[in-house]
N, C-alpha and C positions, 0 to 999 in steps of 0.2 A: 779162392776163398774156401776155407774149411769150416765145417759146422761141428761143434763138439757134441758128443753123445749126450743124451738127456741125463744119464746116470752112469757112473763107473763104479764097479764093484771089484775088489781084490779078493780072489778065491784061492783055495789051496788044492784044488783038484783040476785036472785037465778035462774032465767030463762033468758038466753041470746042467741043471734043469732051470728053465725060466718060465714063469707063468704070469709075469707082469706084476705080481705082488699086490694087486689091488682087489682081491676077492672077486666079486661079481663084475668089477670093472676091468679086470685083467684080460688075459688071453689064454688060449689053450696051452697047456704045458708042452714045451719042446725041450728036447735034449740037445745040447750043443757040445761040440768037441773043440777044445782050444788047441790049435796047432802048436807044437813045441817050437817050431821055427819062428813064429811071430809072438807067441805068448798071450794073444788076446783074440776074442771073437765078439761079434755084435749079434744081439737077438734080432731075427728078421721081423718080429712083430713090434716090439717096443723100442728097439734101437739101444737097449741097455748094453753097455760095453763091459765084458767080463775079462779081467786081466789076471793071469796066474801070478801068484806072489813072487815067483822067481824072476819075473819079467816086468815088475811094476816100475822099475826105473827107466826101462827102454820104451815102454808103451805109451 
């Protein structure tokens, strides 16, 4: 059984920052590197999935 990520965002950079987007309810800002081999990465705090635009069909 797989569980979908709470939110998926398509981005145009392989290096992105995530802070939870909830202001005071968010989390510390973390910088994430999207591997070019997979095209996506998940935030370790909020589980938001970031997909690079070149890989959105495969991810």
